[in-house]
C-alpha positions in Angstrom: 54.5 58.0 140.7 57.5 59.9 139.3 60.9 60.2 140.8 62.0 63.8 140.5 65.7 64.7 140.3 66.9 68.3 140.2 70.1 70.2 140.7 70.3 71.6 144.3 72.2 74.9 144.3 71.0 75.7 147.8 72.9 72.8 149.3 75.9 73.4 147.1 76.1 77.0 148.3 75.5 76.0 151.9 78.4 73.6 151.7 80.7 76.1 149.9 79.9 78.8 152.5 80.7 76.4 155.4 84.0 75.4 153.7 84.8 79.0 153.0 84.3 79.9 156.6 86.6 77.1 157.8 89.2 78.2 155.2 89.0 81.8 156.3 89.7 80.8 159.9 93.0 79.3 158.8 94.2 82.7 157.5 97.1 84.1 159.5 97.4 87.3 161.4 100.2 89.8 161.2 101.4 88.8 164.6 102.5 85.3 163.7 105.1 83.9 161.4 104.9 80.2 160.3 107.7 78.1 158.8 105.7 77.8 155.6 105.7 81.7 155.3 109.5 81.9 155.0 110.5 78.9 152.8 112.8 80.2 150.0 111.0 78.1 147.3 107.6 79.7 148.3 107.1 83.4 148.0 107.7 85.5 151.1 106.3 88.6 149.4 103.0 86.7 148.7 102.8 85.9 152.4 103.2 89.6 153.1 100.5 90.7 150.6 98.1 88.0 151.8 98.2 89.6 155.3 98.2 93.2 154.1 95.8 93.0 151.1 93.6 89.9 151.6 90.9 91.4 149.3 93.3 91.1 146.3 93.3 87.4 146.7 89.6 86.2 146.5 88.8 82.7 147.6 87.9 80.6 144.5 86.3 77.2 144.2 89.7 75.8 143.2 91.3 77.1 146.4 88.5 75.5 148.4 89.0 72.2 146.6 92.7 72.2 147.3 92.0 72.9 150.9 89.5 70.0 151.2 91.8 67.6 149.4 94.7 68.5 151.7 92.7 68.4 154.9 91.0 65.1 154.0 94.3 63.4 152.9 96.1 64.6 156.0 93.3 63.5 158.4 93.0 60.0 156.9 96.7 59.2 156.7 97.4 60.7 160.1 94.7 58.4 161.6 96.0 55.4 159.7 99.6 56.0 160.7 98.6 56.0 164.4 101.9 57.6 165.4 102.9 60.5 167.7 101.1 63.8 168.0 99.2 65.3 165.0 99.7 69.0 164.2 101.8 69.7 167.3 102.3 73.4 168.3 105.9 74.3 168.3 107.6 77.7 168.7 111.2 78.6 168.0 112.3 82.2 168.7 109.0 83.7 167.3 108.7 81.1 164.5 105.7 78.8 164.6 105.8 75.2 163.4 103.1 72.6 162.9 104.6 69.2 161.9 101.9 66.9 160.6 103.1 64.0 162.9 105.6 64.5 165.7 107.0 61.5 167.5 109.9 61.3 169.9 112.3 60.0 167.3 110.8 61.1 163.9 108.9 63.9 162.2 106.5 63.1 159.4 105.3 65.5 156.7 102.3 64.4 154.7 101.9 66.0 151.2 99.1 65.6 148.7 99.7 66.7 145.1 97.9 66.6 141.8 101.2 66.8 139.9 101.3 64.7 136.8 105.0 64.2 137.3 106.7 62.2 140.0 108.8 64.5 142.1 112.5 64.4 143.2 115.3 66.7 144.3 115.3 68.5 140.9 111.7 69.7 141.4 111.0 72.9 143.4 107.9 71.3 145.0 109.9 68.5 146.4 112.7 70.9 147.5 110.0 72.9 149.4 108.8 69.8 151.1 112.4 68.8 152.0 113.2 72.3 153.3 110.1 72.5 155.5 111.0 69.1 157.1 114.7 70.2 157.6 113.5 73.3 159.4 111.3 71.1 161.7 114.3 68.8 162.4 116.4 71.8 163.1 113.9 73.3 165.5 113.2 70.1 167.4 116.7 68.6 167.4 115.2 65.3 166.1 117.5 63.5 163.6 115.0 61.5 161.4 112.2 62.7 159.2 109.9 61.3 156.6 108.2 63.0 153.6 105.2 61.0 152.4 103.7 62.2 149.1 100.3 61.1 147.9 99.9 61.4 144.1 96.2 61.9 143.2 96.7 61.7 139.4 98.1 59.2 137.0 101.5 60.1 135.7 101.6 62.1 132.4 104.4 63.6 130.4 104.4 67.0 128.8 104.7 67.3 125.0 104.4 71.0 124.1 102.6 74.2 124.8 100.8 76.6 122.4 98.2 79.4 122.6 95.5 76.8 123.3 97.3 75.3 126.3 99.6 72.4 127.4 99.6 69.0 125.7 100.4 65.8 127.6 100.4 62.1 126.9 99.7 59.2 129.3 102.5 56.5 128.9 101.4 52.9 129.2 104.1 52.4 131.9 103.2 55.5 133.8 102.5 55.2 137.5 98.9 55.5 138.7 97.8 57.3 141.9 99.9 56.1 144.7 102.1 57.1 147.7 105.9 57.6 147.8 107.8 58.1 151.0 111.3 59.4 151.6 113.4 59.2 154.7 115.6 62.1 155.7 118.4 62.0 158.2 119.9 65.2 159.7 122.5 64.2 162.3 122.5 66.3 165.5 126.2 67.4 165.0 125.8 68.3 161.3 126.8 71.8 160.4 123.8 72.0 158.1 121.7 72.5 161.3 123.4 75.8 161.9 123.0 76.8 158.3 119.3 76.2 158.3 118.9 77.8 161.7 120.6 81.0 160.4 118.5 81.0 157.2 115.2 80.6 159.2 116.0 83.4 161.6 117.2 85.7 158.8 114.1 85.3 156.8 111.8 85.4 159.8 113.3 88.6 161.1 113.1 90.2 157.7 109.4 89.2 157.3 108.6 90.7 160.7 110.4 93.9 159.9 108.5 94.2 156.6 105.1 93.7 158.3 105.9 96.3 161.0 107.3 98.9 158.7 104.7 98.2 155.9 107.7 97.9 153.5 107.6 95.0 151.1 110.6 96.2 149.1 113.0 94.7 151.7 111.6 91.2 150.9 113.1 89.3 148.0 111.0 88.3 145.0 111.3 84.8 143.8 114.5 83.9 142.0 114.4 84.2 138.2 114.3 80.4 137.9 111.0 80.3 139.8 109.3 83.4 138.4 108.2 81.8 135.1 106.7 78.8 137.0 104.8 80.7 139.8 104.6 84.4 139.4 102.3 84.7 136.4 99.5 82.9 138.3 99.7 85.1 141.4 96.9 87.4 142.4 99.4 90.0 143.6 101.6 89.9 140.4 100.8 93.4 139.2 101.3 95.0 142.6 104.5 93.0 143.2 106.2 93.4 139.9 104.9 96.8 138.6 103.9 98.9 141.6 106.2 97.9 144.5 110.0 97.9 144.3 112.7 95.6 145.6 115.8 96.8 147.3 119.2 95.9 145.9 119.9 93.9 149.1 116.6 91.9 148.6 117.5 91.3 145.0 120.8 89.8 145.9 119.2 87.7 148.6 116.8 86.2 146.0 119.6 85.1 143.8 121.9 83.6 146.5 122.9 80.0 146.1 120.4 77.7 147.6 121.7 75.8 150.6 120.4 72.6 149.0 122.7 73.2 146.0 125.9 73.3 148.1 128.0 70.4 146.9 128.0 67.5 149.3 125.3 68.9 151.6 122.5 66.6 150.3 123.0 62.9 149.5 119.9 62.1 147.3 119.2 58.7 145.8 116.3 58.3 143.3 113.2 56.4 144.2 113.5 52.7 143.8 111.2 51.3 141.1 
């Protein structure tokens, strides 16, 4: 008797199609605006294009893999934390928020990353996590939040880049896959709450106007600092940069000082080793 082992594309395709269907259901309609749509460190124009021209952004195996990893990590950690309400539905003046864990006294945001670097306030990914949590704290009036980041990869350090790609090395003292958590305190009487509230409403109202008027030019592109990091990989790059314009007002908005860069607004201390 012989044991027969063969590749099974039929099951792989069945699984991919099921995951694709679940992923597609998460796509947002033009009638709703989420906190993650308007974060300054993400691209508000990409959110516009994703709603108006979804066919220009085909779903890839990599997208599905990121979706699975994020869903699985969030589900497991939320269950283990055994706190509060998971994925609560919040609405604030037409803006939708879904904190990962909402308790009476704390909001917890769970993040999963394949970054080879350990993130801090100098990293735009971390700043995006922080901004999202600060928006949630502003919306709810809660003072304390936690960002919990799960690193899937061992720490690596960049050496150089050339036409063949990027080169990294793995230090002997580099951290392995692990979790780091950061507590964030935003007092109820802090003026920063009003600053973030105004920023949220300004960006939300602008996004709604662009959707209704079919006019992406009023939405700011990413700041010059972020374009080299994010734009070249975007499915909408050619349309955004070469076909559609950007008003002078939108351009000025893109290059305004970040609230997180205002001296004294954020008191950040590095992660303790």
